[in-house]
C-alpha positions in Angstrom: 82.0 103.3 102.0 80.5 104.7 105.1 76.8 104.8 105.6 75.2 108.0 107.0 74.3 106.1 110.3 77.9 104.9 110.9 79.2 108.4 110.1 76.7 109.8 112.7 77.9 107.3 115.2 81.6 108.2 114.4 80.7 112.0 114.9 79.2 111.2 118.3 82.2 109.3 119.3 84.6 112.0 118.0 82.7 114.5 120.4 83.1 112.0 123.2 86.8 111.9 122.5 86.9 115.7 122.5 85.1 115.8 125.8 87.7 113.5 127.4 90.6 115.6 126.1 88.8 118.9 127.2 88.6 117.6 130.8 92.4 116.9 130.8 93.6 120.0 129.0 91.5 122.6 130.8 92.5 121.1 134.1 96.2 121.5 133.2 95.8 124.9 131.5 97.8 127.4 133.4 98.7 124.8 136.0 101.7 126.0 138.0 103.1 122.4 137.9 102.7 121.9 134.2 105.5 119.7 133.0 107.0 120.8 129.7 109.8 119.0 127.6 111.4 119.5 124.2 110.8 116.9 121.4 113.6 115.8 118.9 112.0 118.3 116.4 112.7 121.1 119.0 109.0 121.7 119.6 107.5 121.7 123.1 105.3 119.1 124.5 103.4 119.1 127.8 102.1 116.5 130.1 98.6 117.6 129.0 99.4 116.8 125.3 100.4 113.3 126.3 97.7 112.6 128.6 95.0 113.9 126.2 96.2 111.7 123.5 96.4 108.7 125.7 92.8 109.1 126.8 91.7 109.4 123.2 93.6 106.4 122.2 92.1 104.4 125.1 88.6 105.2 124.0 89.4 104.4 120.4 90.9 101.1 121.4 87.7 100.4 123.4 85.1 101.6 120.7 87.0 101.3 117.3 89.4 98.6 117.7 89.4 97.9 114.0 90.5 101.4 113.1 94.0 102.8 112.8 95.4 105.9 114.7 97.7 108.6 113.8 98.8 110.8 116.7 101.3 113.6 117.2 102.7 112.4 120.4 102.6 108.5 120.1 102.9 107.9 116.4 101.0 105.6 114.2 99.3 102.2 114.7 97.2 100.4 111.9 97.8 103.0 109.5 97.4 100.4 106.7 93.6 99.9 107.7 90.7 101.3 105.7 89.9 103.8 108.4 92.1 105.8 110.7 91.7 108.5 113.3 94.1 111.5 113.2 94.7 113.2 116.5 96.5 116.4 117.6 95.9 116.4 121.4 96.8 120.2 121.5 97.2 122.2 118.5 98.9 125.3 119.7 101.0 124.0 122.4 103.2 127.1 122.6 100.0 129.1 123.3 98.9 126.6 125.8 102.0 126.6 127.9 102.2 130.4 127.9 98.5 130.8 128.9 97.3 132.0 125.6 93.8 130.5 125.1 93.9 129.8 121.4 94.6 126.2 121.4 92.5 123.1 120.5 92.2 119.4 120.3 91.9 118.3 116.7 90.2 114.9 115.8 89.5 113.6 112.3 88.6 110.3 110.8 89.9 109.3 107.4 88.5 106.7 105.1 90.4 104.9 102.2 88.3 104.4 99.1 88.6 101.5 96.7 90.3 103.6 94.1 93.2 104.6 96.6 91.8 108.0 97.4 91.5 109.1 101.0 88.7 111.4 102.4 88.0 112.9 105.8 84.5 111.8 106.9 84.3 113.1 110.5 86.0 116.2 112.2 85.9 117.8 115.6 88.0 120.8 116.6 87.4 121.6 120.4 88.8 124.9 121.8 87.6 124.8 125.4 89.4 127.8 126.6 87.7 129.9 123.8 84.4 128.1 124.6 84.1 126.9 121.1 83.7 123.5 119.3 83.6 123.1 115.6 82.4 119.8 113.9 81.4 118.4 110.6 80.7 115.0 108.9 80.9 114.4 105.2 77.9 115.9 103.4 76.3 117.1 106.6 77.6 120.7 106.7 79.8 122.4 109.3 78.8 123.8 112.7 80.2 125.7 115.7 79.0 125.2 119.3 79.4 128.1 121.7 79.6 127.7 125.4 78.4 124.0 125.2 74.9 125.4 124.5 74.2 127.1 121.2 75.1 125.3 118.0 74.7 126.9 114.5 75.7 126.2 111.0 78.6 128.0 109.5 79.5 129.1 106.0 82.4 130.8 104.3 82.1 134.4 103.1 81.3 135.4 99.6 84.0 138.0 99.3 85.5 137.7 95.8 88.1 140.5 95.6 91.5 140.3 97.4 91.3 144.0 98.1 88.2 143.2 100.3 89.6 140.1 101.9 91.1 139.4 105.3 94.1 136.9 105.5 95.5 135.2 108.5 98.7 133.2 108.8 101.0 131.7 111.4 104.3 133.6 111.1 106.9 134.4 108.6 109.2 131.6 109.1 109.1 128.3 106.9 108.2 130.1 103.8 111.5 129.8 101.8 111.2 131.0 98.2 107.4 131.8 98.9 108.1 134.6 101.4 108.3 137.3 98.8 105.0 136.4 96.9 103.4 135.9 100.3 104.3 139.4 101.4 103.1 140.7 98.0 99.7 138.8 98.7 99.3 140.3 102.2 100.1 143.7 100.7 97.1 143.4 98.5 94.6 142.4 101.1 92.3 144.6 103.0 93.4 143.2 106.3 95.9 140.8 107.7 96.5 139.1 111.1 98.7 136.4 112.5 96.0 134.5 114.4 97.7 131.3 113.5 97.1 127.6 114.0 93.6 126.0 113.9 91.9 129.3 114.7 92.7 130.9 111.4 91.1 128.1 109.5 88.0 128.1 111.6 87.6 131.7 111.1 87.5 131.1 107.4 84.8 128.3 107.9 82.8 130.9 109.9 83.1 133.5 107.2 85.0 135.9 109.4 88.2 135.6 107.3 88.7 134.8 103.6 92.1 133.1 103.7 94.3 131.3 106.2 97.8 130.0 105.2 100.4 128.0 107.0 103.6 126.9 105.2 104.6 123.9 107.3 102.1 121.5 108.7 101.9 117.8 109.7 98.9 115.6 108.8 97.4 115.9 112.4 97.5 119.7 112.0 95.2 119.5 108.9 92.8 116.6 108.8 90.2 118.0 111.1 90.6 121.5 109.6 90.1 120.3 105.9 86.5 118.8 106.3 85.1 121.6 108.4 86.3 124.3 106.0 85.1 122.3 102.9 81.7 121.5 104.5 81.3 125.2 105.3 81.7 125.8 101.5 85.4 126.5 101.4 88.5 124.9 99.9 91.5 123.4 101.7 94.7 122.6 99.8 98.4 122.9 100.0 100.2 125.8 98.6 100.5 124.1 95.2 96.8 123.8 95.0 96.6 120.1 95.7 93.2 119.5 97.4 93.1 117.9 100.9 95.3 117.7 104.0 98.1 115.4 102.7 100.3 118.0 101.0 102.6 119.3 103.9 101.1 122.8 104.4 97.7 124.3 104.4 95.7 127.0 102.5 92.0 127.5 103.5 89.9 130.0 101.5 86.3 130.8 100.9 86.6 129.1 97.6 86.0 132.3 95.6 89.6 133.5 96.2 91.3 130.1 96.1 92.8 130.1 92.6 93.9 133.7 93.1 95.7 132.8 96.3 97.4 129.7 94.9 98.5 131.6 91.7 99.9 134.5 94.0 102.0 132.1 96.1 103.5 130.5 93.0 104.6 133.8 91.8 108.3 133.0 92.4 108.1 129.8 90.5 106.4 131.5 87.6 109.2 134.1 87.6 111.9 131.4 87.7 110.2 129.6 84.7 109.9 132.8 82.7 113.6 133.4 82.7 
């Protein structure tokens, strides 16, 4: 179990990791000589992704040598340890390489409990091109810092009717049998927009949106988002309603609408069971 003091030290380190990543990514953002290649999964990776993750790993090796690391670009090390850091050096690489400013470095620290459960205890999401950084530690609330100057606590909205809710999503691919109920859900909402990636979930945490949904996500896409959303009073689960960032996809809500959203996304399953 982590003490409040150690969590505070871990959060300070997480901000330092984000600072190191920001220094690299901002310098390479919109660079004319940005190097881009394609990974085996057909997704792009830039020299900035790799350099940022290398910088974060170097700091962790120096300051937390007993912790494990899970990173998008360079794999896992020490995943069996009681604590491990989860890194996405650039969430929104496609935005980054096209000059769209909605990209961020995601950093989370996961702790394994004696009963086998895992929980995120520290999170930082840094979006330097948007001049925003979100952070949270377990039990300490969620915060956003603007322009490296003003920090305020954030909280989800209290909207309780889907007809009054704003929903954000990534795109319409990857939904499979859930696509029809997903479209039905969007049709019932007050407003829908495809902000995508980390941005949607942080807007839920800020109370600007009520729901953010992405049908296909990796662990490094979700760990940092999960804690910030929950510390802001929301709920983070997969589309089946399994709480936490380990379910293969992500649904963030303001809590009041969570069960409604999960039930709506399961409409196709319910229909097949009733036949």
